[in-house]
MARKE-91456 format. One line per 2 residues: number of its first residue (from 0); for each residue z negated, x negated, y negated of C-alpha. Coordinates in Angstrom, 3 decimals. Layout:
<pts>
NUM = Z:X:Y  ...
</pts>
This chain:
<pts>
0 = 0.000:0.000:0.000  0.904:-1.322:-3.450
2 = -2.010:-2.572:-5.515  -2.711:-0.464:-8.593
4 = -2.628:-2.174:-12.000  -3.251:0.964:-14.110
6 = -4.887:4.229:-13.158  -5.103:7.107:-15.633
8 = -7.154:10.127:-14.571  -6.977:13.416:-16.474
10 = -6.945:11.811:-19.910  -7.219:14.043:-22.967
12 = -7.103:12.862:-26.574  -7.910:15.033:-29.567
14 = -7.474:14.335:-33.281  -8.284:16.292:-36.402
16 = -5.863:16.451:-39.301  -7.401:15.133:-42.521
18 = -8.410:17.668:-45.146  -6.456:17.956:-48.383
20 = -8.062:16.264:-51.363  -9.600:18.651:-53.906
22 = -8.201:18.324:-57.446  -10.125:18.959:-60.686
24 = -8.628:20.019:-64.025  -11.676:19.213:-66.160
26 = -13.609:16.023:-66.848  -16.892:17.719:-65.951
28 = -15.516:18.771:-62.593  -14.218:15.274:-61.862
30 = -17.591:13.673:-62.788  -19.496:16.159:-60.629
32 = -17.144:15.497:-57.698  -17.529:11.728:-58.146
34 = -21.313:12.015:-58.052  -21.171:13.967:-54.818
36 = -18.437:11.790:-53.301  -20.597:9.620:-50.981
38 = -22.186:12.612:-49.284  -18.895:14.490:-49.132
40 = -17.086:11.501:-47.632  -19.822:11.111:-45.022
42 = -19.456:14.767:-44.016  -15.654:14.420:-43.931
44 = -15.848:11.333:-41.700  -18.269:13.066:-39.362
46 = -16.025:16.129:-39.201  -13.003:13.960:-38.282
48 = -14.806:12.509:-35.271  -17.072:15.367:-34.118
50 = -15.854:18.642:-32.622  -17.686:21.845:-31.874
52 = -17.105:23.724:-28.638  -15.346:26.561:-30.493
54 = -12.818:24.196:-32.123  -10.643:23.513:-29.086
56 = -7.574:25.195:-30.590  -8.363:25.146:-34.325
58 = -5.417:24.790:-36.702  -6.481:21.320:-37.850
60 = -7.035:20.018:-34.292  -4.196:18.265:-32.458
62 = -4.211:17.367:-28.759  -2.154:14.179:-28.472
64 = -2.704:14.041:-24.688  -3.453:16.934:-22.350
66 = -4.606:15.942:-18.870  -2.362:12.922:-18.261
68 = -2.750:11.295:-14.828  -0.660:8.433:-13.444
70 = -0.767:5.232:-11.432  1.230:2.081:-12.069
72 = 1.528:-0.502:-9.328  1.207:-4.249:-9.803
74 = 4.598:-5.683:-10.744  6.082:-2.298:-11.592
76 = 8.150:-1.709:-14.747  7.448:1.832:-15.969
78 = 9.438:3.510:-18.722  7.674:6.072:-20.925
80 = 10.003:8.359:-22.866  9.684:11.494:-24.948
82 = 10.221:12.889:-28.407  8.295:11.703:-31.458
84 = 4.728:13.032:-31.296  4.796:13.493:-27.519
86 = 1.794:11.162:-27.005  3.469:7.912:-25.907
88 = 1.804:5.571:-28.414  -1.559:7.308:-28.010
90 = -1.442:6.621:-24.276  -0.743:2.922:-24.869
92 = -3.557:2.693:-27.440  -5.980:4.094:-24.878
94 = -4.805:1.541:-22.306  -5.290:-1.225:-24.917
96 = -8.803:0.028:-25.724  -7.788:0.571:-29.340
98 = -9.001:4.148:-29.055  -11.147:6.017:-26.549
100 = -10.025:9.161:-24.726  -11.720:12.448:-25.562
102 = -12.011:13.131:-21.838  -10.932:11.440:-18.627
104 = -10.685:7.732:-17.981  -8.151:4.902:-17.876
106 = -8.708:1.872:-15.627  -6.712:-1.291:-16.326
108 = -6.907:-4.152:-13.834  -5.896:-7.440:-15.447
110 = -5.346:-9.128:-18.764  -3.333:-6.988:-21.187
112 = -0.764:-8.162:-23.720  0.466:-5.518:-26.121
114 = 3.052:-5.090:-28.824  2.415:-1.683:-30.348
116 = 3.389:-2.352:-33.951  5.201:-5.125:-35.779
118 = 2.765:-7.983:-36.410  -0.233:-6.319:-34.773
120 = -3.118:-8.817:-34.750  -1.488:-11.207:-37.207
122 = -3.342:-12.408:-40.320  -0.953:-12.420:-43.296
124 = -2.546:-15.448:-44.964  -2.232:-17.670:-41.883
126 = 0.917:-19.514:-40.904  3.053:-18.611:-37.922
128 = 1.594:-21.550:-36.003  -1.982:-20.472:-36.733
130 = -1.205:-16.875:-35.815  0.208:-17.928:-32.434
132 = -3.118:-19.568:-31.589  -5.132:-16.695:-33.108
134 = -3.177:-14.015:-31.260  -3.305:-15.993:-28.033
136 = -7.074:-16.253:-28.333  -7.315:-12.493:-28.929
138 = -5.339:-12.005:-25.706  -7.920:-14.124:-23.879
140 = -5.926:-17.345:-23.574  -7.501:-20.784:-23.677
142 = -6.182:-23.308:-26.173  -4.568:-25.599:-23.534
144 = -2.659:-22.606:-22.166  -1.384:-21.709:-25.645
146 = -0.392:-25.321:-26.341  1.557:-25.471:-23.090
148 = 3.592:-22.390:-24.059  3.821:-23.064:-27.807
150 = 7.280:-24.687:-27.955  8.783:-21.981:-25.729
152 = 7.278:-19.258:-27.923  8.646:-20.754:-31.126
154 = 12.099:-21.356:-29.643  12.304:-17.774:-28.383
156 = 11.217:-16.318:-31.725  13.816:-18.274:-33.695
158 = 11.432:-18.982:-36.599  11.162:-22.755:-36.090
160 = 11.903:-23.518:-39.754  9.178:-21.150:-40.930
162 = 6.483:-21.735:-38.310  4.201:-23.411:-40.901
164 = 4.824:-20.712:-43.524  2.259:-17.899:-44.061
166 = 3.496:-14.849:-42.193  3.043:-12.649:-45.266
168 = 6.344:-14.204:-46.403  8.134:-13.275:-43.159
170 = 10.629:-10.452:-42.968  9.822:-7.589:-40.608
172 = 12.350:-9.006:-38.128  10.664:-12.436:-38.160
174 = 7.270:-10.738:-37.691  8.595:-8.860:-34.696
176 = 10.243:-11.843:-33.047  7.121:-13.993:-33.267
178 = 4.777:-11.163:-32.232  6.893:-10.288:-29.194
180 = 7.246:-13.952:-28.236  3.459:-14.405:-28.200
182 = 2.817:-11.237:-26.196  5.554:-11.971:-23.639
184 = 5.043:-15.712:-23.143  1.273:-15.944:-22.814
186 = 1.481:-14.487:-19.331  -0.625:-11.341:-19.468
188 = -0.994:-9.445:-16.204  0.118:-6.266:-17.987
190 = 2.541:-6.074:-20.916  2.575:-2.924:-23.057
192 = 5.604:-2.613:-25.339  6.156:0.205:-27.845
194 = 9.606:0.477:-29.460  10.135:-3.262:-29.646
196 = 13.884:-2.629:-29.843  13.561:-0.462:-32.966
198 = 13.740:-3.572:-35.174  15.865:-6.678:-34.810
200 = 19.496:-7.581:-34.373  21.534:-7.187:-31.191
202 = 20.987:-10.782:-30.127  17.222:-10.395:-30.352
204 = 17.281:-7.067:-28.515  19.216:-8.711:-25.692
206 = 16.651:-11.541:-25.549  13.799:-8.991:-25.459
208 = 15.348:-7.113:-22.556  15.987:-10.334:-20.692
210 = 12.420:-11.485:-21.203  10.975:-8.159:-20.052
212 = 13.174:-8.296:-16.953  11.864:-11.810:-16.324
214 = 8.273:-10.600:-16.773  8.898:-7.779:-14.292
216 = 10.467:-10.106:-11.719  7.492:-12.456:-12.010
218 = 5.246:-9.773:-10.513  3.594:-8.647:-13.730
220 = 3.345:-5.036:-14.848  5.294:-3.686:-17.836
222 = 4.939:-0.347:-19.637  7.976:0.143:-21.840
224 = 8.059:2.899:-24.477  11.469:3.399:-26.060
226 = 14.025:5.893:-27.348  16.779:3.542:-26.170
228 = 17.826:5.270:-22.957  20.282:2.593:-21.743
230 = 17.505:-0.004:-22.100  15.061:2.177:-20.160
232 = 17.669:2.785:-17.471  18.510:-0.882:-17.085
234 = 14.958:-2.227:-17.210  12.606:0.212:-15.498
236 = 11.843:0.886:-11.844  10.789:4.451:-12.610
238 = 9.929:6.563:-15.658  7.720:9.358:-16.943
240 = 8.574:11.939:-19.587  5.841:13.014:-21.994
242 = 6.269:16.339:-23.770  3.560:17.876:-25.943
244 = 0.958:15.500:-24.513  1.735:16.322:-20.871
246 = 3.788:14.633:-18.176  6.865:16.848:-17.916
248 = 8.686:14.698:-15.340  8.072:11.527:-13.334
250 = 10.019:9.509:-10.795  13.600:8.236:-10.646
252 = 14.670:6.799:-14.002  18.035:8.571:-14.212
254 = 16.545:11.943:-13.262  13.758:11.628:-15.830
256 = 16.229:10.610:-18.540  18.380:13.645:-17.670
258 = 15.309:15.877:-18.015  14.498:14.249:-21.363
260 = 17.978:14.957:-22.669  17.572:18.585:-21.622
262 = 14.206:18.817:-23.397  15.545:17.086:-26.524
264 = 18.829:18.965:-26.678  17.527:22.380:-25.579
266 = 21.145:23.487:-25.246  23.090:25.163:-22.469
268 = 26.792:25.234:-21.715  27.421:27.974:-24.293
270 = 26.107:28.756:-27.770  26.994:31.636:-30.097
272 = 25.487:31.967:-33.561  24.630:35.038:-35.569
274 = 26.400:35.075:-38.927  23.302:34.281:-40.995
276 = 22.262:31.396:-38.702  25.665:29.815:-38.055
278 = 26.495:26.261:-39.171  28.719:26.888:-42.180
280 = 29.759:25.946:-45.683  31.838:27.676:-48.334
282 = 35.127:27.243:-46.440  34.356:27.600:-42.708
284 = 31.758:29.043:-40.314  31.230:28.062:-36.686
286 = 31.080:31.079:-34.375  30.644:29.624:-30.868
288 = 31.072:26.586:-28.643  31.250:26.678:-24.867
290 = 32.278:24.693:-21.807  34.202:26.766:-19.265
292 = 36.408:26.404:-16.202  40.081:27.245:-15.815
294 = 39.249:30.933:-15.355  37.274:31.175:-18.593
296 = 33.890:31.335:-16.830  30.815:29.256:-17.709
298 = 29.534:27.941:-14.342  26.080:26.393:-13.724
300 = 27.823:23.027:-13.214  31.362:21.676:-12.977
302 = 33.114:20.183:-9.963  33.895:16.522:-10.615
304 = 37.532:17.026:-9.579  38.339:20.020:-11.806
306 = 39.074:20.180:-15.549  36.504:21.291:-18.129
308 = 37.638:23.268:-21.162  35.734:23.001:-24.451
310 = 36.331:26.087:-26.621  35.390:26.128:-30.318
312 = 35.580:29.389:-32.276  35.346:29.275:-36.063
314 = 36.035:31.518:-39.038  38.098:30.165:-41.933
316 = 36.780:31.655:-45.155  39.241:30.280:-47.732
318 = 43.040:30.028:-47.550  45.201:26.904:-47.851
320 = 42.809:24.712:-45.836  43.696:23.069:-42.520
322 = 40.946:22.361:-40.013  40.782:19.602:-37.423
324 = 38.176:20.346:-34.715  36.603:17.262:-33.154
326 = 34.222:16.643:-30.268  32.102:13.669:-29.255
328 = 31.023:13.399:-25.627  27.787:11.577:-24.736
330 = 26.110:11.038:-21.406  22.446:11.709:-20.600
332 = 21.461:8.239:-21.848  22.971:8.952:-25.270
334 = 25.933:6.618:-24.711  29.080:7.797:-26.507
336 = 31.881:8.155:-23.950  34.681:9.221:-26.290
338 = 35.652:11.093:-29.444  38.608:13.457:-29.535
340 = 40.113:15.549:-32.295  43.157:17.794:-32.717
342 = 45.829:15.746:-34.459  48.660:17.484:-36.247
344 = 50.540:17.214:-39.513  50.223:20.371:-41.628
346 = 53.209:21.734:-43.536  51.620:21.777:-46.968
348 = 54.427:23.806:-48.530  54.974:26.603:-46.029
350 = 52.300:26.884:-43.342  48.819:27.121:-44.789
352 = 46.527:29.018:-42.434  45.165:32.277:-43.744
354 = 41.455:33.228:-43.569  40.420:34.610:-40.214
356 = 39.051:33.773:-36.777  40.464:30.796:-34.863
358 = 39.835:29.185:-31.473  40.584:25.571:-30.616
360 = 40.456:24.401:-26.994  40.582:20.925:-25.521
362 = 40.692:19.957:-21.860  38.660:17.191:-20.213
364 = 40.694:16.414:-17.086  39.225:16.451:-13.612
366 = 38.464:13.209:-11.789  37.329:11.586:-15.036
368 = 33.568:12.023:-15.515  30.927:10.862:-13.068
370 = 27.970:12.921:-11.824  25.369:13.762:-14.450
372 = 24.502:15.598:-17.639  26.800:15.448:-20.671
374 = 26.300:16.511:-24.280  28.883:17.643:-26.831
376 = 28.760:17.104:-30.593  31.130:19.334:-32.592
378 = 32.656:18.595:-35.997  35.076:20.653:-38.088
380 = 37.020:18.574:-40.621  38.695:20.553:-43.399
382 = 41.716:19.345:-45.389  43.707:20.546:-48.368
384 = 45.616:17.627:-49.782  42.218:15.856:-49.840
386 = 39.441:15.942:-47.232  36.988:18.799:-47.639
388 = 33.336:19.074:-46.686  32.999:19.525:-42.926
390 = 30.553:21.167:-40.532  28.749:19.122:-37.877
392 = 26.521:20.271:-34.999  24.716:17.538:-33.076
394 = 24.042:18.345:-29.401  25.821:21.695:-29.638
396 = 26.093:22.225:-25.866  25.414:20.349:-22.649
398 = 26.823:20.671:-19.129  26.428:19.155:-15.664
400 = 29.113:17.561:-13.540  28.565:17.324:-9.776
402 = 30.421:16.019:-6.741  30.772:18.843:-4.242
404 = 31.732:16.621:-1.280  29.371:17.048:1.669
406 = 26.693:14.488:2.446  28.567:13.375:5.554
408 = 31.847:12.633:3.808  33.077:9.060:3.576
410 = 33.897:9.550:-0.104  30.289:10.438:-0.971
412 = 28.917:7.443:0.919  31.197:5.124:-1.047
414 = 31.215:6.691:-4.515  27.897:8.435:-5.132
416 = 26.210:5.146:-5.931  28.899:3.971:-8.369
418 = 27.459:3.001:-11.774  29.049:4.058:-15.024
420 = 29.643:7.260:-16.956  33.214:7.829:-15.765
422 = 34.703:7.890:-12.279  38.445:8.264:-12.833
424 = 40.818:8.850:-9.947  43.347:6.093:-10.494
426 = 46.672:5.567:-8.747  46.620:2.751:-6.202
428 = 49.534:1.277:-4.265  49.055:-0.842:-1.145
430 = 51.962:-2.721:0.421  52.276:-5.205:3.212
432 = 53.118:-8.756:2.151  53.503:-10.082:5.673
434 = 54.311:-8.448:8.951  52.270:-9.065:12.081
436 = 54.416:-9.160:15.200
</pts>
């Protein structure tokens, strides 16, 4: 049985929203409030940290975590995903002992290195060199251990020229590079990383991913919080989805990411808007968007071998304006697969469309997309002789593509595990170059 590095048992965390400051219009009122300020501040602080039994669901009380339980094995790389405010950072802060849970317990076995915010644990007046030793000591490292890793840390961070400069003069990117380098190179048993890829250039992001993969392969445990779905997919052994402080899904990375996209998008294969709620401007109004099969039906999912039709209905409000519908297709990891728009040259003199209802349809051919969940963004571009203001709907609809071949088929055994977001059926020709007698 795999050894457990982290065990979280029914953890709850509750916060109270701060009260709005009281304003005074008179000098007498301000002086009176200032005199009473120490006592009032003491009561306010106590109220922020103490809760009565009848305040479980008060308007100013927020439950960041609601009964979260999980186990992470030694050497496992776990991805934690979810929308903003889902409880991801709160969970990591509890594991780091930055904050205590309201109820439940979290057991962490081993030395923890964390990167929760840019420059966490750095003193702005100290140099980069001094902060490496300070941060290493905070992580529980002995000075000889830090000295042994120092050159590697500095080289990875890319701040060699500024290592003896106070970090208050660093850019946020320099802060991040040095902070991550310390946390990753001082060999903690458990590395907790929160949105480390939110800052930094592409080269640094690639180095971060490579280092975290190296940490995982070395047998250490990594908890990786990110909104970068391709990074989560490529790095993690499994994932959990937090939604409203609860674990909404756990297990296979791709399945959890697909569930996250569904939660984030909250869109089906068809959407129709009421007039007052429709995406619109003064020249056009979207009516509906849907994904359907060749018979005009909206199935639960689409066969991988058959075409998918994207229908966009819209109402043109003003005359003498041409519209170019456009779609963007993304996979469940948020990767853009392609953009497509209707291209045509309008006859400006004779063929201006009149106001009315229009439908534009495009066809995604069969044998193109792989298995999985896909999301459509819709844009309507308007033109007179100059571009007009358009209408855009992010994540308008989503649909599933599946392979209907049976589990015993040779095709499924050879293609179901193919990586990538497309699985086109290409033409192949095989010919004999030598004859065997």
